[in-house]
C-alpha positions in Angstrom: -9.9 -4.5 9.1 -8.2 -5.7 5.6 -7.6 -2.7 3.2 -8.6 -3.2 -0.3 -4.8 -2.8 -1.3 -4.1 -5.9 0.6 -6.6 -8.2 -1.3 -5.2 -7.8 -4.7 -1.5 -8.8 -5.8 -0.6 -7.0 -9.2 2.8 -8.5 -10.8 4.0 -6.9 -13.8 6.8 -8.8 -15.6 9.6 -8.3 -17.7 11.7 -10.7 -19.9 13.7 -10.9 -23.1 11.2 -9.2 -25.3 11.5 -6.0 -27.2 8.0 -4.8 -26.5 4.9 -5.8 -24.7 4.1 -6.3 -21.0 2.8 -9.5 -19.4 1.2 -9.1 -15.7 -0.7 -11.0 -13.2 -3.2 -10.2 -10.8 -4.4 -12.5 -7.8 -7.3 -11.9 -5.6 -9.4 -13.8 -3.4 -12.7 -14.8 -5.2 -15.9 -16.7 -4.4 -16.7 -17.2 -8.1 -16.1 -20.4 -9.9 -13.7 -20.2 -12.7 -16.6 -20.4 -15.1 -18.5 -17.8 -13.3 -15.5 -15.5 -13.3 -15.1 -16.1 -17.0 -18.5 -15.3 -17.8 -18.4 -12.1 -15.7 -15.2 -10.8 -17.7 -16.4 -12.0 -21.2 -20.0 -10.2 -20.7 -18.2 -7.0 -19.0 -15.9 -6.7 -22.1 -18.3 -7.9 -24.8 -18.4 -4.2 -25.9 -14.7 -3.4 -25.8 -13.4 -4.3 -29.1 -9.8 -4.3 -28.1 -10.0 -6.5 -24.8 -10.6 -10.2 -25.2 -10.8 -12.9 -22.7 -9.2 -16.0 -23.8 -10.0 -19.6 -22.6 -6.7 -20.5 -23.7 -3.5 -19.5 -22.3 -1.9 -16.2 -23.6 1.4 -15.1 -25.2 2.8 -11.8 -25.9 3.2 -12.6 -29.4 -0.7 -12.5 -29.9 -0.8 -8.7 -29.1 2.7 -7.5 -30.3 2.0 -4.9 -32.9 -1.7 -4.5 -31.9 -3.8 -2.4 -29.8 -5.4 -5.6 -28.3 -5.1 -6.6 -24.6 -5.5 -10.2 -23.7 -7.0 -11.6 -20.6 -6.7 -15.2 -19.3 -8.5 -16.5 -15.9 -7.4 -19.4 -13.8 -8.9 -20.3 -10.4 -6.8 -22.0 -7.7 -8.5 -22.9 -4.6 -9.9 -19.5 -3.3 -7.8 -17.4 -5.4 -8.3 -16.1 -9.0 -5.3 -15.3 -11.3 -5.8 -13.0 -13.9 -3.1 -12.8 -16.6 -2.8 -10.1 -19.2 -0.7 -9.6 -22.1 -0.6 -6.0 -23.9 1.7 -4.1 -26.3 2.6 -1.3 -24.2 3.8 0.8 -27.0 0.4 0.4 -28.9 -2.4 -0.2 -26.3 -0.4 1.3 -23.7 0.4 4.8 -25.4 -0.2 5.6 -29.2 -2.7 3.2 -29.8 -4.8 4.3 -26.8 -4.5 7.9 -28.1 -5.8 7.1 -31.7 -8.7 5.0 -30.0 -9.5 8.1 -27.9 -9.4 10.4 -30.7 -11.7 8.0 -32.9 -14.1 8.2 -30.0 -13.9 12.0 -29.3 -14.5 12.7 -33.3 -17.4 10.1 -33.3 -15.4 7.8 -35.7 -15.5 4.0 -35.3 -13.6 3.2 -32.5 -11.3 0.8 -34.4 -10.4 3.0 -37.2 -6.5 2.7 -37.9 -6.0 0.5 -35.3 -7.1 -3.4 -37.1 -3.6 -4.4 -36.9 -2.2 -7.9 -37.1 0.1 -9.5 -34.4 3.3 -11.0 -35.1 1.9 -14.5 -33.8 -1.4 -15.5 -35.6 
C-alpha cells in the first residue's frame, strides 16, 4: 500500500535571491492540465492573495507583496505545481496582518495592497 507522503514530492528551491521562496510540488494526477487549472482557479477564487497563473511565474512578481502565485504544468501522469511566495511578507508579517484583519472584521487586504518589484 502506497502512503500519501510517497505520492507527493515537495521541493523548496533556493537561489541567489535576497528574499522569496520558489517551490515545486509533483504528484500523480488523473486530471488534464485544463481540469487542474479550473480546479485550482475555482478553489482560490475567494482567496485575494493567491493567484493561479496560466503563464510561467517569477519571484519578482511576488517580492514585497503578500501574494502567492501558482502555475500548473501537466507532464504525462504527473502534475507539477510551481509556487512563488515572498517568505518575509506572506510567510510571516503579511500573514499576521492578514489574520489580524480577519480577526477584527476588517477588509482582508487592508495594509497589504503592495506592488512587487517586477510589474
